[in-house]
C-alpha positions in Angstrom: 48.4 299.4 -61.5 47.4 298.0 -64.9 49.1 299.7 -67.9 46.8 301.3 -70.4 47.6 302.0 -74.0 48.5 305.7 -74.8 48.9 306.5 -71.0 51.5 309.0 -70.0 54.2 308.0 -67.5 57.3 309.7 -66.2 60.3 307.4 -65.7 61.2 307.1 -62.0 64.8 306.1 -62.8 67.2 305.6 -65.6 66.4 302.5 -67.6 67.8 300.6 -70.5 65.7 300.5 -73.6 66.0 299.6 -77.3 65.2 302.2 -80.0 62.6 301.0 -82.4 63.1 300.2 -85.3 66.9 300.5 -85.3 67.5 298.1 -82.4 70.1 300.5 -80.9 70.5 300.2 -77.1 69.9 303.4 -75.3 69.4 304.6 -71.7 66.2 306.6 -71.0 66.8 309.1 -68.2 64.8 309.4 -65.0 62.2 312.1 -65.5 61.6 311.4 -69.2 58.0 311.6 -70.2 56.8 308.6 -72.2 53.5 307.3 -73.5 52.8 303.6 -73.2 51.7 302.3 -76.6 51.9 298.6 -76.1 52.3 296.2 -73.2 52.4 292.7 -74.4 54.5 289.6 -73.8 56.3 291.0 -70.8 57.7 294.1 -72.6 56.6 297.7 -73.0 56.7 299.9 -76.1 56.8 303.5 -75.2 56.8 306.7 -77.3 59.1 309.5 -76.0 58.2 312.7 -77.8 61.2 314.6 -76.5 63.5 311.9 -77.9 61.6 311.5 -81.1 60.7 307.9 -81.3 59.6 304.6 -80.0 61.5 302.5 -77.4 61.1 298.9 -76.0 61.5 298.6 -72.3 62.1 295.1 -70.8 59.5 293.8 -68.3 62.2 293.7 -65.7 62.3 297.5 -65.9 58.6 297.9 -65.3 59.3 299.6 -62.0 60.8 302.6 -63.9 57.3 303.1 -65.2 55.8 302.6 -61.8 54.3 299.2 -62.9 54.6 295.6 -62.0 56.1 293.1 -64.5 53.7 291.9 -67.1 52.4 288.4 -67.5 54.5 286.7 -70.2 57.9 287.8 -68.8 60.1 284.7 -68.7 62.1 285.8 -65.7 62.1 283.5 -62.8 60.8 280.4 -64.6 63.4 277.7 -64.3 63.3 274.9 -66.8 62.6 271.5 -65.3 63.7 268.0 -66.5 61.5 265.8 -68.6 60.4 265.7 -72.2 59.6 269.0 -73.8 56.0 269.6 -74.6 55.9 271.1 -78.1 52.6 272.8 -77.4 54.2 274.5 -74.4 56.9 275.9 -76.7 54.4 277.2 -79.2 52.4 278.7 -76.3 55.6 280.5 -75.1 56.3 281.8 -78.6 52.8 283.3 -78.6 54.0 285.6 -75.8 56.7 287.2 -78.1 55.6 290.3 -79.9 57.0 292.7 -82.4 57.2 296.0 -80.4 55.4 297.8 -83.2 52.6 295.3 -84.0 50.2 294.0 -81.4 50.2 290.5 -82.8 52.5 287.7 -81.5 55.2 286.2 -83.8 53.3 282.9 -84.3 50.1 284.6 -85.5 52.1 287.0 -87.6 53.5 283.9 -89.4 57.1 284.7 -88.5 58.0 281.2 -87.1 58.9 278.9 -90.0 60.2 275.9 -88.2 60.4 274.4 -84.7 62.4 271.3 -83.9 62.9 269.5 -80.6 66.2 267.5 -80.6 68.3 265.7 -78.0 70.6 268.1 -76.2 74.3 267.5 -75.6 73.5 267.3 -71.8 70.3 266.4 -70.0 67.1 267.7 -71.4 66.3 268.7 -75.0 67.4 271.3 -77.5 64.8 273.5 -79.3 65.7 275.1 -82.6 63.5 277.7 -84.2 63.8 279.3 -87.5 61.9 282.6 -87.8 61.8 285.6 -90.0 60.8 289.3 -89.7 58.3 291.3 -91.5 61.1 293.3 -93.2 64.7 292.4 -93.8 66.0 295.8 -92.5 64.3 295.6 -89.1 66.8 296.4 -86.5 64.7 294.7 -83.8 65.4 291.2 -85.1 68.1 290.5 -82.6 65.9 291.7 -79.7 62.8 289.7 -80.9 64.9 286.5 -81.4 66.6 286.9 -78.0 63.1 287.3 -76.4 61.9 284.2 -78.2 65.0 282.3 -77.1 64.7 283.3 -73.5 61.0 282.3 -73.4 61.7 278.9 -75.1 64.5 278.3 -72.5 61.9 278.7 -69.7 59.9 275.8 -70.9 60.3 272.7 -68.7 62.7 270.2 -70.2 64.5 272.7 -72.4 68.3 272.5 -71.9 69.3 274.5 -74.9 67.4 276.9 -77.2 68.4 278.5 -80.4 66.5 281.0 -82.6 67.8 281.7 -86.1 66.6 284.5 -88.3 66.1 283.4 -91.9 64.9 285.2 -95.0 63.8 282.4 -97.2 61.0 282.3 -98.0 60.4 286.1 -97.6 57.5 286.9 -95.3 54.2 288.2 -96.6 50.8 288.8 -95.0 49.5 285.6 -96.5 51.7 283.7 -93.9 49.6 285.2 -91.0 47.2 282.9 -89.2 43.5 283.7 -89.4 43.8 285.1 -85.8 46.6 287.4 -86.8 44.7 288.7 -89.7 41.6 289.2 -87.5 43.7 291.2 -85.0 45.0 293.5 -87.7 41.7 293.8 -89.5 42.9 292.0 -92.6 40.2 290.1 -94.5 
């Protein structure tokens, strides 16, 4: 079954979620009616009218919605040895989405710096500095953790670290032309 935006689902089992935008972890109960609003990068954003808000459900909990995991879920992709392909890291970062905005963090202009360094052990260390669209966004930890897990799945990555920074402050001018196109910004 392919998920469709704004499609109604009833949760088949209890599942862990993150309340948007506060970032608070919650458990959505079996039988809760939700509307799928976004399914990108291996996660689901759902609206639960009875609970009054939006929630992010991990791709590993797709079965609670009666769905298969989405492409872009980093689970089950072990890192292999060898040099890290920087383009592969950027490609993986393009599978990380803000749960409220249907544009990846690279095209939103949120990734400020990417460095590939020798790791303490075998393999290499990837360090990323990124920001968020708003300093008060409670989803920062979840987005950074998603980015870190996806970087760690790139062959050759032994260590991954994603740091949230606020300088310079983000603005729409930092978006790529593709990000602006997706959001209808001239």
